C-alpha positions as CSV (number, residue, x, y, z in Angstrom):
1,M,-5.3,-32.1,26.7
2,H,-6.8,-28.5,26.5
3,R,-4.7,-27.0,28.8
4,F,-1.7,-27.8,26.5
5,F,-3.3,-26.0,23.5
6,P,-1.9,-22.5,24.5
7,L,2.0,-23.9,24.6
8,L,1.4,-25.4,21.3
9,I,0.0,-21.8,19.8
10,G,2.8,-20.1,22.0
11,G,5.7,-22.7,21.0
12,A,4.5,-22.7,17.2
13,A,5.0,-19.2,16.4
14,P,8.6,-18.7,17.3
15,L,9.6,-22.3,16.0
16,A,8.0,-21.3,12.6
17,A,9.5,-17.6,12.6
18,A,12.8,-19.4,13.4
19,C,12.6,-22.2,10.4
20,G,11.5,-19.0,8.0
21,M,7.9,-20.5,7.6
22,W,4.9,-18.4,7.5
23,T,2.4,-18.4,10.1
24,P,-0.7,-16.6,10.9
25,F,0.6,-15.6,14.2
26,L,3.2,-13.0,12.9
27,P,3.2,-10.5,10.3
28,D,4.2,-11.9,6.9
29,T,7.6,-10.6,6.3
30,R,8.5,-12.3,2.9
31,T,9.9,-10.3,0.3
32,P,8.2,-10.5,-3.4
33,A,11.4,-12.5,-4.5
34,D,10.6,-15.3,-1.5
35,R,7.2,-15.5,-2.4
36,A,8.3,-16.1,-6.3
37,N,11.1,-18.6,-5.1
38,E,8.5,-20.5,-2.9
39,L,6.2,-20.6,-6.0
40,M,8.7,-21.8,-8.5
41,A,8.7,-25.4,-7.8
42,K,5.0,-25.3,-9.1
43,C,6.4,-23.4,-12.4
44,S,9.0,-26.0,-13.4
45,N,6.8,-27.4,-16.3
46,E,5.2,-24.2,-17.4
47,P,6.4,-23.1,-20.3
48,D,7.3,-19.2,-20.6
49,D,5.6,-18.5,-24.2
50,G,5.8,-14.8,-22.6
51,D,2.2,-13.6,-22.6
52,P,-0.2,-15.5,-19.9
53,V,-3.1,-14.3,-21.4
54,N,-4.0,-13.3,-25.2
55,P,-4.2,-9.6,-25.0
56,A,-7.1,-10.4,-27.6
57,A,-9.1,-12.5,-24.9
58,I,-9.9,-9.4,-22.9
59,E,-13.0,-7.9,-23.0
60,E,-13.3,-5.5,-20.2
61,V,-11.1,-4.0,-17.2
62,D,-12.9,-3.1,-14.1
63,Q,-11.8,-1.6,-10.9
64,L,-11.6,-4.2,-8.0
65,L,-13.5,-2.7,-5.0
66,T,-14.0,-4.3,-1.1
67,K,-16.3,-3.2,1.5
68,V,-14.9,-3.0,5.0
69,P,-16.7,-1.9,8.2
70,S,-15.7,1.8,9.2
71,N,-17.1,3.3,11.8
72,G,-20.7,1.3,11.9
73,D,-20.6,1.9,8.3
74,R,-19.0,0.1,5.4
75,A,-16.2,2.2,3.5
76,I,-15.2,1.3,-0.3
77,H,-11.7,0.6,-0.9
78,L,-9.9,0.0,-4.3
79,R,-8.2,-3.3,-4.1
80,G,-6.7,-3.4,-7.9
81,A,-8.2,-4.6,-11.3
82,E,-10.5,-7.1,-12.6
83,L,-9.8,-8.6,-16.2
84,H,-12.8,-10.2,-17.9
85,L,-11.7,-12.6,-20.6
86,R,-13.5,-14.3,-23.3
87,P,-13.5,-18.2,-23.2
88,I,-9.8,-19.4,-23.9
89,G,-9.7,-22.8,-25.6
90,N,-8.6,-26.0,-23.2
91,V,-7.6,-23.7,-20.5
92,S,-9.4,-24.3,-16.9
93,A,-9.4,-21.6,-14.2
94,E,-6.8,-23.2,-12.4
95,G,-4.4,-23.7,-15.2
96,L,-5.0,-20.1,-16.1
97,Q,-4.4,-19.2,-12.6
98,R,-0.9,-21.4,-12.6
99,K,0.1,-19.6,-15.8
100,V,-0.3,-16.0,-14.3
101,E,1.2,-16.7,-11.0
102,C,4.1,-18.5,-12.8
103,H,4.2,-15.3,-15.1
104,E,4.4,-13.0,-11.9
105,A,7.4,-15.2,-10.3
106,M,9.5,-15.6,-13.1
107,V,9.2,-11.4,-14.0
108,T,9.8,-11.1,-10.2
109,L,13.1,-13.4,-10.3
110,G,14.3,-12.0,-13.5
111,R,13.7,-14.7,-15.5
112,A,11.2,-13.3,-17.8
113,E,10.7,-10.0,-19.4
114,P,7.6,-8.0,-18.2
115,L,4.8,-7.3,-20.8
116,P,4.0,-3.7,-21.8
117,N,1.9,-2.3,-19.2
118,D,2.2,-5.7,-17.4
119,P,-1.0,-6.0,-15.2
120,Y,0.3,-9.0,-13.6
121,V,3.7,-7.7,-12.1
122,L,4.3,-4.6,-10.1
123,D,8.0,-3.8,-9.1
124,G,8.8,-4.3,-5.6
125,A,5.5,-5.7,-4.7
126,W,3.6,-9.3,-4.9
127,L,0.4,-9.3,-6.2
128,V,-2.5,-11.5,-5.4
129,L,-3.7,-13.0,-8.7
130,K,-6.9,-14.8,-8.6
131,V,-8.9,-16.5,-11.3
132,R,-12.3,-17.6,-11.6
133,S,-14.6,-19.0,-13.8
134,D,-17.4,-16.5,-15.3
135,G,-19.6,-19.2,-17.0
136,D,-17.9,-19.8,-20.2
137,A,-15.2,-16.9,-19.5
138,F,-12.7,-16.2,-16.8
139,I,-12.2,-13.3,-14.5
140,V,-8.6,-12.6,-13.3
141,S,-8.5,-10.4,-9.8
142,I,-5.0,-8.7,-9.4
143,Q,-5.1,-7.2,-5.9
144,T,-2.9,-5.3,-3.1
145,D,-3.9,-3.9,-0.1
146,V,-1.7,-0.8,-0.6
147,L,-3.9,1.9,-2.1
148,E,-1.1,3.3,-4.3
149,Q,-0.1,0.1,-5.6
150,A,-3.9,-0.9,-6.3
151,K,-3.9,2.8,-8.5
152,L,-1.0,1.5,-10.5
153,V,-2.4,-2.0,-10.9
154,L,-5.7,-0.3,-12.0
155,E,-3.7,1.8,-14.5
156,H,-1.5,-0.9,-15.8
157,A,-4.6,-3.2,-16.3
158,R,-6.5,-0.5,-18.3
159,R,-3.6,0.5,-20.6
160,Y,-3.0,-3.1,-20.9
161,G,-6.8,-3.6,-21.9
162,S,-6.7,-0.9,-24.2
163,H,-3.8,-2.2,-26.1
164,A,-5.5,-5.4,-26.1
165,A,-8.5,-4.1,-27.5
166,Q,-6.5,-2.0,-30.4
167,V,-4.8,-5.6,-31.1
168,A,-8.1,-7.3,-31.0
169,A,-9.5,-4.6,-33.7
170,G,-6.3,-4.6,-35.9
171,A,-6.2,-1.0,-35.1
172,P,-2.8,0.7,-34.8
173,S,-1.2,1.6,-31.7
174,T,-1.7,5.2,-30.9
175,A,2.0,5.1,-29.8
176,S,2.9,3.9,-33.6
177,S,0.8,6.2,-35.4
178,S,1.6,9.4,-36.9
179,A,0.0,12.6,-37.7
180,P,-0.4,13.4,-41.4
């Protein structure tokens, strides 16, 4: 039976490509809209309250860095941003994951408006959003493999986090304040 394994592998990739399915044997050519449409079936019961995470819940914004092997050493690459959140009542990491993914899908498809400095959406790109529990709080990782996109993600997240800190503190936004 093991002599048929290469035939199964060799025949599976073209068949999957012909059917429009993703396969690890071929490059992923899905567009952001394709990915959003695939996710929308899971979002049908998600309310669109406009804000996947209350800005006041953001405690800190960090760079998302990864180490990759490079010439016998390890190079550090910017992949995006991490939002460190305060505990959010009655929400699991999985529930928050679905909320940010559905927000990205709905904005990508034009069914919702992006937030000011939206850290979860990047025009023309599909971001990988991962939520993990951090004790009684959460960390939302927003990542991409493209350096220029990673820089934009980090910039948007820092602006969004800065705005969130102002909202949480009740301080006026710098855009709305005027000189005496």
